[in-house]
C-alpha positions, 0 to 999 in steps of 0.5 A, a space after each residue: 222154582 219156589 222150594 216148598 216151605 219146611 213143615 212138621 207137626 205133632 197132633 194128639 187125638 183122643 176122640 170120646 162121645 162124652 165131654 167132661 168140664 172144660 169140654 175135655 175127653 170124659 171116661 166113665 169107668 166101672 168095676 165090670 168094664 174098666 175105661 181104656 184111654 184110647 187115642 192116636 199120635 200123628 206126626 208129619 214132616 215134609 223134610 228130614 227134620 231133627 228129633 228122635 222118637 216120640 214117647 207117649 205118657 199116661 199119668 194120674 196124679 193126686 196133689 194137695 197143697 195149702 199154707 199155715 201161719 205160725 207166728 211170723 212164718 208161713 208154712 207151705 205144706 205140699 204133697 203129690 202121689 203118683 196114682 199111675 205112670 205108664 209110657 209108650 214109645 212111638 218109633 220113627 224112621 231115622 236115616 241117621 241118628 238125630 234126624 227123623 225121615 220125612 214123611 206122615 206117621 200115626 200111632 194108635 195107643 191105648 192106657 187102661 185107667 186102673 191097674 189090674 191087681 187080680 184077674 177079676 179086680 182092679 186097683 181103686 182110683 179116685 175120680 177127677 176133681 179140682 178144688 182150691 187145695 187139691 186135685 186129681 188129674 188124668 193127663 196124656 203127654 206126647 213128647 217128640 225128643 230132640 237133642 240140644 240146642 233144639 227143644 223138645 216138642 210136646 202136646 198135652 191132653 187132660 182127661 176127666 175120669 169118673 169112676 162108678 161102683 154101680 154093678 150091672 143092673 139085674 132084673 128086679 124079682 116081683 117078691 124081692 125085698 125093697 131096699 132102703 136105708 133107714 135113719 131113726 131117733 127120738 125128737 126131743 127125746 120124746 117123740 120117735 122118728 125115722 128117715 128113709 133113702 132108698 140107698 146110702 150109695 147114690 150116684 151123680 145126677 140121681 133123684 133121690 126121695 127122702 121121706 121123714 116120718 114122725 111116729 105116732 105119740 101123744 105130742 103132735 109135731 108142727 113143722 115151721 121151716 125145713 131145709 135139706 142140705 148136701 155137705 162135702 167134708 175134705 181132709 187133706 194130709 201132707 207130712 203130719 199136717 192135716 187141713 179139714 174143710 167143709 162145704 155146702 153143695 146144695 141147699 133146698 128150702 122146704 118151708 111149705 106143704 108140711 102136714 098139720 100136727 097130728 099125734 097119729 104121726 105123719 110123713 113127707 117125701 121130698 126129692 133131691 137131685 144129686 149134683 154132677 161134676 164138677 160141682 162134686 167128685 165121687 167119695 174119696 178115701 185115699 192116703 192123702 186126700 178124703 172126701 165124704 158126703 152127707 145129706 142132712 134134713 133140718 127142721 124147726 118144729 113146734 111140738 106138744 100142747 105148749 107148742 115148744 120150739 125144737 130142732 130136728 136134724 138128721 144126718 144121712 152119710 152117703 157114698 157118692 159114686 159116678 153113674 153108669 155109662 150112657 146106654 147102660 140100663 138102670 134097675 127100674 125104680 117103683 116109687 109107689 112100691 117103695 113108698 108103700 114099703 115105708 108105710 110098714 115101718 
């Protein structure tokens, strides 16, 4: 009679409807409904095998590291911050110490992504991201503990987490004021302008109308070239050292379709789609890492009777947040009503 081959197997399963970069499980966590990582650990063995219990660990870690040169010396800067660290224990039957009884075992687990600090609020957590010098990683690690000389058996799964500060949508009243964020200034200290976006809080994947309005003056303004950019500004701090960096996330040329120069003023609206992960993360303002974002409108213009060349730059700092989870409705956005409100600025 041929004896059955000895087998043991440890599996970690985290099923999600959404997938993040690299096809990993994705959770969207909101203030009103903080996400909870849910999964199951399965362990099977067809014989009494060596081993103790199984630990299930949830960690969220922010890290930064880079190098600088001082003369002939290379200085390495490394920082690590534990954002969350929780462990559950999957207890198995042991006929004797250090031995697991043959059988099939399952253990469902849950880990809230954010820690509750008050009955109605949660500790803020950064979203997942990975760049050259810094990253935030959420992970589940399962370990079957075995004594020496046997080695532990481990399984790991990275989780992609996106945090959203968008509140649940509420019906918009017909007479409610139209929300907008206005940036204004003077072109060449002569011609007033306003640049308008619906809000300085924008979410990944959102289509954002950007309106530039040249106000009436005695100096007509003609646009030669223009571009809209999105920039990311990162600063890392480790042990008293800092590393600032900036990155161009998006560039959209707008060289055609501008109104002719007119002393009565004019306006134009262009729509920009905010990138999604992993191209960007949400705004981060933590002790070790900050990531800030800005939309920029840069225009080369000619103005006045002599067609003097000038440059107009409008910096629009924006707070990037995650979207609401799929299936959650968004407040309806009436572009015509919004644009009509700008006419009264």
